[in-house]
Backbone as CSV, one residue per row, in Angstrom:
resi,resn,N_x,N_y,N_z,CA_x,CA_y,CA_z,C_x,C_y,C_z
1,MET,-5.768,19.361,-3.922,-6.804,18.215,-3.582,-7.995,19.047,-3.162
2,GLN,-8.186,20.179,-2.760,-8.871,21.021,-1.770,-9.785,21.240,-2.972
3,THR,-9.642,21.447,-4.181,-10.616,21.840,-5.271,-11.142,20.644,-5.787
4,LYS,-10.814,19.399,-5.877,-11.450,18.367,-5.749,-12.451,17.856,-4.393
5,LYS,-12.479,18.624,-3.533,-13.095,18.394,-2.481,-12.492,17.082,-1.645
6,VAL,-11.433,16.949,-1.395,-10.900,15.677,-0.780,-9.888,16.597,0.270
7,ALA,-10.536,15.926,1.463,-10.001,16.602,2.655,-8.963,16.641,2.933
8,VAL,-8.056,17.615,3.423,-6.640,17.956,3.514,-6.158,18.557,4.593
9,PRO,-5.003,18.169,5.329,-4.925,19.024,6.404,-4.093,20.243,5.825
10,LYS,-4.649,21.182,6.859,-4.250,22.739,6.526,-2.639,22.979,6.538
11,THR,-1.967,23.454,5.640,-0.396,23.767,5.370,-0.266,25.125,6.119
12,LEU,0.369,24.949,7.237,0.960,26.057,8.135,2.119,26.752,7.633
13,ALA,3.127,26.140,7.344,4.281,26.733,6.805,4.928,25.513,5.561
14,ILE,5.509,26.135,4.446,6.516,25.516,3.674,7.678,26.350,3.991
15,LEU,9.077,25.591,4.238,10.006,26.128,4.675,11.375,25.577,3.403
16,LYS,11.801,26.453,2.418,12.552,26.094,1.590,13.992,26.194,1.605
17,GLY,14.168,26.916,2.715,15.579,27.245,2.815,16.001,27.463,4.070
18,HIS,17.418,27.606,4.334,17.657,28.223,5.718,16.927,29.513,6.633
19,HIS,17.165,30.494,5.478,16.902,31.796,5.890,15.223,32.109,6.265
20,GLU,14.508,30.723,6.020,12.811,30.697,6.170,12.759,30.174,7.557
21,ILE,13.841,29.701,8.279,13.511,28.737,9.666,13.888,29.976,10.596
22,LYS,12.790,30.295,11.346,12.895,31.213,12.594,12.494,30.801,13.644
23,LEU,13.538,30.990,14.681,13.199,30.470,16.035,12.289,31.008,16.802
24,ASP,11.906,32.158,16.729,10.828,32.623,17.359,9.603,32.271,16.866
25,GLU,9.425,32.196,15.461,8.166,31.406,14.490,7.639,30.416,15.142
26,ILE,8.956,29.221,15.401,8.610,27.954,15.757,8.063,28.021,17.182
27,ALA,8.559,28.675,18.235,8.304,28.777,19.027,6.705,29.090,19.460
28,ALA,6.072,29.678,18.337,4.961,30.268,18.441,3.926,29.490,17.721
29,TRP,4.163,28.107,17.071,3.701,27.258,16.596,2.626,26.425,17.727
30,GLU,1.275,26.614,17.563,0.371,25.663,18.310,0.277,24.410,17.888
31,PRO,0.318,23.487,18.792,0.189,21.981,18.638,-1.403,21.854,18.315
32,PRO,-1.985,20.953,17.913,-1.111,19.653,17.442,-0.713,20.079,15.592
33,PHE,0.395,19.547,15.590,1.187,19.785,14.185,1.794,18.662,13.303
34,VAL,2.229,18.481,12.663,3.276,17.519,12.057,4.344,18.456,10.925
35,VAL,5.327,17.824,11.490,6.458,18.341,10.653,7.058,17.267,9.632
36,LYS,7.202,17.484,8.595,7.752,16.692,7.786,8.323,16.785,6.559
37,PRO,9.238,16.495,5.981,9.943,16.363,4.552,9.181,15.952,3.617
38,ASN,9.136,17.276,2.690,8.302,16.959,1.240,8.727,15.953,0.416
39,SER,9.967,15.412,0.149,10.530,14.221,-0.335,11.015,13.255,0.570
40,GLY,10.695,12.989,1.433,11.270,11.966,2.618,10.804,10.662,2.093
41,TYR,11.166,9.608,2.734,10.808,8.158,2.149,11.102,7.329,3.605
42,GLY,10.118,6.768,3.964,10.030,5.622,4.618,9.631,6.186,6.295
43,GLY,8.828,7.201,6.213,8.523,8.066,7.596,9.412,8.550,8.124
44,LYS,11.018,8.541,7.706,12.100,9.352,8.219,11.896,10.838,8.509
45,GLY,12.150,11.334,9.353,12.163,12.947,9.576,10.860,13.442,10.254
46,ILE,9.627,12.391,10.122,8.541,13.387,10.440,8.172,13.195,12.322
47,ILE,7.707,14.210,12.429,7.411,14.398,13.771,6.093,14.990,13.763
48,VAL,5.508,14.326,14.901,4.018,14.599,15.166,3.812,15.154,16.442
49,ILE,3.501,16.507,16.705,3.552,17.068,17.966,2.111,17.022,18.389
50,ASP,1.797,17.044,19.513,0.415,16.819,19.946,0.007,18.330,21.291
51,SER,1.459,18.400,21.677,1.023,19.016,22.901,2.427,20.472,22.950
52,VAL,2.288,21.174,23.961,3.437,21.852,24.379,3.503,21.712,25.939
53,ASP,4.863,21.647,26.520,4.585,21.741,28.014,4.775,23.162,28.692
54,SER,4.736,23.174,29.921,5.018,24.200,30.851,6.095,24.896,30.425
55,ALA,7.280,24.313,29.888,8.884,24.830,29.951,8.498,25.569,28.203
56,GLY,7.595,25.212,27.730,7.679,25.577,26.006,8.490,24.704,25.054
57,ASN,8.270,23.218,25.659,8.823,22.303,24.811,7.786,21.356,24.305
58,PHE,7.962,21.040,22.900,7.074,20.263,21.951,6.849,18.972,22.232
59,ILE,5.654,18.180,22.399,5.731,16.979,23.109,5.185,16.399,21.752
60,SER,5.846,15.034,21.437,5.493,14.294,20.262,4.362,13.424,20.630
61,ASN,3.676,12.579,19.802,3.172,11.137,20.114,3.357,10.459,20.871
62,THR,5.017,10.144,20.784,5.447,9.296,21.273,6.067,9.783,22.826
63,GLY,5.630,10.771,23.243,5.996,11.239,24.412,7.520,12.085,24.359
64,GLN,8.303,12.226,23.041,9.296,12.758,23.453,9.204,14.522,23.210
65,ALA,10.082,15.151,23.986,10.211,16.760,24.222,11.207,17.125,23.360
66,TYR,10.934,18.213,22.766,11.716,19.185,21.526,11.256,20.614,21.902
67,SER,12.626,20.769,22.146,12.933,22.188,22.378,12.519,23.413,20.998
68,PRO,12.224,24.506,21.284,12.298,25.234,19.602,13.422,24.808,19.347
69,ALA,14.503,25.121,19.764,15.730,24.783,19.177,16.347,23.460,18.608
70,GLN,15.538,22.570,19.249,15.649,21.247,18.638,15.127,21.026,17.371
71,MET,13.696,21.650,17.484,12.933,21.848,16.349,13.770,22.762,14.670
72,PHE,14.200,23.544,15.368,15.201,24.448,14.464,16.264,23.764,13.744
73,SER,16.750,22.709,14.399,17.766,22.026,13.938,17.314,20.680,13.392
74,HIS,15.990,20.313,13.600,15.392,19.430,12.918,14.983,19.729,11.307
75,LEU,14.349,21.064,11.329,13.901,21.903,10.568,15.086,21.691,9.200
76,SER,16.092,22.038,9.679,17.486,22.525,9.350,18.159,21.296,8.577
77,TYR,17.981,19.921,9.125,18.167,18.702,8.366,17.666,18.521,7.148
78,ILE,16.055,18.854,7.515,15.215,18.574,6.488,15.439,19.192,5.227
79,VAL,15.748,20.593,5.304,15.818,21.064,4.354,17.141,20.906,3.514
80,ASP,18.113,20.654,4.524,19.717,20.218,3.915,19.564,18.653,3.133
81,GLY,18.154,18.364,3.350,18.272,16.600,2.248,18.304,15.526,3.172
82,PHE,18.613,15.697,4.436,19.124,14.580,5.420,17.936,13.482,5.380
83,TYR,16.764,13.706,5.284,15.982,12.665,4.807,15.007,12.688,3.697
84,SER,15.462,13.342,2.831,15.391,13.160,1.311,15.830,11.908,0.560
85,LEU,14.810,11.297,-0.349,15.138,10.125,-1.137,16.375,10.326,-1.734
86,SER,16.429,11.522,-2.524,17.324,11.474,-3.883,18.485,12.155,-2.607
87,GLY,18.564,12.530,-1.735,19.760,13.292,-0.830,20.089,14.668,-1.071
88,LEU,19.295,15.324,-2.208,19.152,16.543,-2.468,18.361,17.521,-1.664
89,ARG,18.336,18.755,-1.501,17.944,20.071,-0.812,15.926,19.610,-0.934
90,ASP,15.445,19.762,0.275,14.153,19.381,0.228,13.327,20.788,1.306
91,LYS,12.101,20.196,1.185,11.263,21.590,1.379,10.640,20.711,2.857
92,ALA,10.555,21.977,4.033,10.236,21.239,5.105,8.361,21.751,5.121
93,MET,7.602,20.623,5.461,6.033,20.962,5.507,5.864,20.982,7.022
94,ILE,5.173,21.931,7.543,4.466,21.745,8.869,2.748,22.086,8.341
95,GLU,2.220,20.844,8.934,0.804,20.928,8.672,0.045,20.735,9.888
96,LYS,-1.583,20.886,9.828,-2.076,20.694,10.989,-2.294,19.071,11.286
97,LYS,-2.278,18.808,12.364,-2.373,16.932,12.546,-3.924,17.090,12.242
98,ILE,-4.048,15.728,11.724,-5.261,15.313,11.581,-5.535,14.372,12.524
99,VAL,-6.863,14.740,13.042,-7.092,14.225,14.478,-8.345,12.900,14.106
100,LEU,-7.568,11.849,14.537,-8.640,10.440,14.331,-9.784,10.569,14.872
101,ASP,-11.210,10.161,13.953,-12.236,9.566,14.438,-12.191,8.403,15.460
102,GLU,-13.126,8.116,16.247,-13.046,7.554,17.499,-13.128,5.999,16.778
103,GLU,-13.772,6.079,15.310,-14.328,4.486,15.001,-12.917,3.617,14.279
104,ILE,-11.877,4.559,14.149,-10.759,4.158,13.670,-9.160,4.559,14.595
105,GLU,-9.761,4.851,15.705,-8.604,5.282,16.723,-7.661,3.930,17.000
106,LEU,-8.404,2.956,17.035,-7.799,1.531,17.863,-6.780,1.560,16.094
107,PHE,-6.951,1.642,15.198,-5.708,1.367,14.077,-4.856,2.335,14.322
108,GLY,-4.873,3.467,14.850,-3.769,4.590,14.666,-3.219,5.140,15.927
109,LYS,-3.102,4.435,16.775,-2.376,4.878,18.297,-1.321,5.351,18.321
110,TYR,-0.813,5.069,17.239,0.869,5.893,17.183,1.248,6.823,16.213
111,GLY,-0.277,6.980,15.350,-0.197,7.909,14.447,-1.218,7.641,13.488
112,LEU,-1.416,8.386,12.157,-2.450,8.102,11.222,-2.140,6.804,10.371
113,PRO,-2.544,5.911,10.380,-3.226,5.147,9.132,-2.867,5.832,8.084
114,ASP,-2.146,5.115,7.248,-1.873,5.667,5.663,-2.301,4.609,4.505
115,ILE,-3.586,5.509,4.135,-4.258,4.332,3.234,-4.123,4.601,1.538
116,ARG,-3.583,3.832,0.817,-3.116,3.966,-0.415,-4.098,3.214,-1.439
117,VAL,-4.342,3.438,-2.450,-4.898,3.080,-3.498,-4.552,3.278,-4.865
118,ILE,-3.683,2.136,-5.602,-3.176,2.058,-6.389,-4.173,1.755,-7.866
119,CYS,-3.952,2.649,-8.730,-4.866,2.641,-10.222,-4.150,2.632,-10.968
120,PHE,-4.524,2.001,-12.306,-3.828,1.738,-13.755,-4.740,1.909,-14.503
121,ASN,-4.609,3.203,-15.553,-5.588,3.682,-16.249,-6.851,3.892,-15.685
122,ASN,-7.054,4.470,-14.473,-8.018,5.038,-13.771,-8.809,4.161,-13.109
123,VAL,-8.332,2.742,-13.029,-9.258,1.964,-12.277,-8.232,1.496,-11.193
124,PRO,-8.947,1.171,-10.049,-8.270,1.000,-8.796,-7.835,-0.941,-8.838
125,ILE,-6.742,-1.129,-8.846,-6.138,-2.263,-9.039,-5.538,-2.981,-7.455
126,MET,-5.188,-1.932,-6.924,-4.827,-2.753,-5.413,-4.866,-1.694,-4.353
127,ALA,-5.145,-1.908,-2.726,-5.337,-1.006,-2.268,-4.233,-1.531,-1.042
128,MET,-3.778,-0.842,0.036,-2.952,-1.249,1.085,-3.190,-0.081,2.604
129,ILE,-2.983,-0.536,3.447,-3.181,-0.040,4.734,-1.857,-0.322,5.444
130,ARG,-1.235,1.089,5.843,-0.074,0.842,6.573,-0.739,1.539,8.107
131,ILE,-0.419,0.698,9.162,-0.546,0.989,10.541,0.396,1.298,11.434
132,PRO,0.877,2.583,11.692,1.588,3.068,12.645,1.938,2.040,14.156
133,THR,2.842,1.774,14.320,3.222,0.917,15.556,4.283,1.847,16.551
134,ALA,4.056,1.202,17.955,5.277,1.794,18.693,6.562,1.602,18.360
135,LYS,6.915,0.733,17.541,8.274,0.311,16.717,8.360,1.546,15.958
136,SER,7.772,1.665,14.829,7.999,2.347,13.839,7.674,3.930,14.377
137,GLU,7.305,4.279,15.505,7.300,5.812,16.182,6.114,6.146,15.051
């Protein structure tokens, strides 16, 4: 997408197997970032990390703390396909968090709004926006 001049978040890591998940590397990650399954569905398995506390725990956008060991386990679940639509092995993607512009921040208090445009024969036929809520985390 970058070749088409579409802004995309920087990919920090793509973890394809357990051997690539390293606790010391996880502890060194600098927020804000997002952890997500490559083939996930319904937003399951996505964790948005905003900061790190004095104990070294990652703090999510919902205020939940994750130790590096808990993040290690979560990444293992992703790679095992726990959040995969097909139930097959998956990849864990770690990307820089996209920071919302003030103008649309009211729509994204609990995360980034997801805007989709559906095309048929290269013609837009429908568009939708999904707005994260406290209930959806």
